[in-house]
C-alpha positions in Angstrom: 6.4 -69.9 -15.0 4.1 -67.0 -15.5 2.9 -66.0 -18.9 2.9 -62.4 -19.8 -0.8 -62.6 -20.7 -1.6 -63.6 -17.2 0.0 -60.5 -15.7 -1.9 -58.1 -17.9 -5.1 -56.6 -16.5 -8.0 -57.6 -18.5 -10.1 -54.6 -19.6 -12.7 -56.7 -21.3 -14.8 -56.8 -18.1 -15.7 -53.1 -18.3 -12.8 -51.9 -16.1 -11.8 -48.4 -17.0 -9.2 -46.0 -15.7 -6.3 -43.7 -16.4 -2.8 -44.9 -16.9 0.0 -43.6 -14.6 1.5 -41.6 -17.4 -1.8 -39.8 -18.1 -2.1 -38.9 -14.4 1.5 -37.6 -14.2 1.0 -35.4 -17.3 -2.2 -33.9 -15.7 -0.4 -33.2 -12.4 2.6 -31.6 -14.3 0.2 -29.3 -16.2 -1.6 -28.3 -13.1 1.8 -27.6 -11.4 2.9 -25.4 -14.3 -0.3 -23.4 -14.3 -0.1 -22.9 -10.5 3.5 -21.7 -10.8 2.3 -19.1 -13.2 -0.9 -18.1 -11.5 0.1 -17.7 -7.9 2.7 -14.9 -8.4 0.3 -13.1 -10.7 -2.4 -13.2 -8.1 0.0 -11.8 -5.4 0.8 -8.9 -7.7 -2.9 -8.2 -8.4 -3.6 -8.3 -4.7 -0.8 -5.9 -3.8 -2.0 -3.5 -6.6 -5.5 -3.6 -5.2 -4.3 -2.8 -1.6 -2.2 0.1 -2.9 -5.2 1.5 -4.8 -7.3 1.3 -1.7 -4.7 3.2 0.2 -4.7 6.1 -2.4 -8.6 6.1 -2.5 -8.8 6.3 1.3 -6.3 9.1 1.4 -8.3 11.1 -1.2 -11.6 10.4 0.6 -10.1 11.7 3.9 -8.7 14.7 2.1 -12.2 15.6 0.9 -13.4 15.3 4.5 -10.6 17.5 5.7 -11.5 20.2 3.3 -15.1 20.0 4.3 -14.1 20.3 7.9 -11.9 23.3 7.2 -14.9 25.0 5.3 -17.1 24.5 8.4 -14.6 25.0 11.2 -11.9 27.2 9.6 -9.2 24.9 11.1 -7.7 21.4 10.7 -6.4 21.3 14.3 -9.0 18.8 15.7 -8.3 16.0 13.1 -7.5 12.6 14.6 -6.4 9.3 13.0 -7.9 5.9 13.3 -7.8 2.3 12.0 -7.1 -0.3 11.1 -10.1 -0.7 8.7 -12.7 -1.7 8.0 -13.6 1.1 10.4 -15.8 4.1 10.1 -14.8 7.1 12.2 -15.2 10.8 12.5 -11.9 12.5 11.7 -13.0 15.4 13.9 -12.6 14.4 17.5 -15.4 16.9 18.3 -18.0 14.8 16.6 -18.6 17.1 13.6 -19.8 14.3 11.4 -16.8 14.1 9.0 -17.0 10.3 8.7 -14.7 8.2 6.7 -14.5 4.4 6.2 -11.1 2.9 5.8 -10.5 -0.1 3.6 -9.4 -3.4 5.1 -6.2 -3.1 7.2 -5.6 0.5 6.2 -4.6 2.8 9.1 -4.9 6.6 9.0 -2.4 8.9 10.9 -2.1 12.6 10.7 1.5 13.5 10.8 0.8 17.2 10.8 -2.5 18.8 11.7 -2.3 22.5 12.3 -4.8 25.3 11.9 -4.0 25.9 8.2 -2.2 22.7 6.9 -2.3 19.0 7.2 -0.5 15.9 6.1 -2.0 12.4 6.4 -0.5 8.9 6.0 -2.3 5.8 5.1 -0.5 2.5 5.8 -1.3 -1.1 5.1 1.0 -4.1 5.8 0.0 -5.7 2.5 1.0 -2.6 0.4 4.7 -2.9 0.9 5.4 -5.0 -2.2 6.8 -3.7 -5.5 7.9 -0.3 -6.7 5.1 1.6 -5.0 6.0 0.5 -1.5 5.2 1.6 2.0 2.6 4.1 3.2 1.1 6.8 1.1 1.3 10.4 2.2 -1.0 13.2 1.1 -0.7 16.8 2.0 -3.1 19.7 2.1 -1.3 21.1 -1.0 -2.4 18.0 -3.0 1.0 16.3 -3.1 0.6 12.5 -2.9 3.7 10.4 -2.5 4.7 6.9 -1.6 7.4 6.1 0.9 9.5 5.0 -2.1 9.4 8.6 -3.3 7.1 8.0 -6.2 4.0 10.1 -6.9 0.6 8.6 -6.6 
């Protein structure tokens, strides 16, 4: 018959290590931290994308007003994207350059001689309360597709 002492691992020879219980506790703690951190990271990422959409809309609006000051019209405005892309919003090459953030797309829904409306869309910005593309008009009204103001 075996003696219990013969089955035990002798640690007297300098052998070191972690027990199975210690390893399971560490894995459980890492799992709990990951379960908390991953959803938070996704929310931070979506907020950053939405902020880039609003910033791009306001930058393009500034260029639109500069174009109107020089040309007295908005009619030649064109959209572009997806970012990162730098383009001249005036198809005539007037030098009204804008750089869109990653995956943002610019579209002019209305571009007439005296008024404009632009839409910035990004597939990553469709999470949460401020969902969908952002729309900015020449009157300064900025709204999300979910009808909330920017």
